[in-house]
Each structure stands twice: as structure tokens, then as C-alpha cells.
N, C-alpha and C positions, 0 to 999 in steps of 0.2 A: 190292967195297966202295966204290971210288971212284965207280962209276956211281950208287950210292945217294945219295951226297952231291950229285952233279950234278943228279939228278932232284929232290931236296929243294930245292936252291938255285934252280932255274929254274921249277919247276912248283908247288910247295906254298908259295905266298907267305904264306898265312895263318899257317902255322907259323913262318915267319921273322919275321912281324910281331909275334907274341906273344913270340918270343925276345928281340927288341930293345926290348920295351915298357918295362922299367925304365930303360933308357938314355934313351929319349925323354922320360920324366917328369923325370929329373934334369936333362937339357939344358934343358927348358922352365923349370924353376926358375932355373937359371943365367941363361938369356936374360932373364927378367923382372927379376932382380936387376941385371943388367948395364945394362938399359935404364933402370931407376930411378936408378942411380948416374950415368948420363950426363945424365938429366934434371936431377938436382940440381946437377951441375957447370956446366951452361950449355946454353942452347937451341940454339946453333949446332952444338955437338959432337953433340948428340942428333939434330938434323936431318940432319947429314951421315951419321951411323951408320945412321939409319933408311933413308935413301936407298940406302946401300950394301947394306943387308940386303934391301931390296925388289928391288934389281937382282940380287942373288945368288939370290934365290928364283925369279926368272924364267928362270934359265939352265937 
């Protein structure tokens, strides 16, 4: 039984991609709302957060 889960986890990535699809949609909504609130509060905070996000994406 454990072998099946390992095979699914490492070889069938399309299945895992569809499994986490709702999570990525909700995170995208949260991310846009967070960026909007930062923009409304002030330009410097938004610029710093955007730079941090870009740096985190490149890791």
C-alpha cells in the first residue's frame, strides 16, 4: 500500500496538480487581496513586500 502512495507522489504529478487545484485558487485570491491592501496603505510597504515576494519566488 505504501508503495502505491510513493509512486503516485513521485511519478503522477498531474494527479497531484489537480488535487491541490482548489488550494491554489484560494491562495491566489488571498494574495491579490493582500497586495491590494498593501497598495492602499502606502507605496513603500508594497514595494518592499513585492521585492520580498519576487525574491521568494526565485528560490
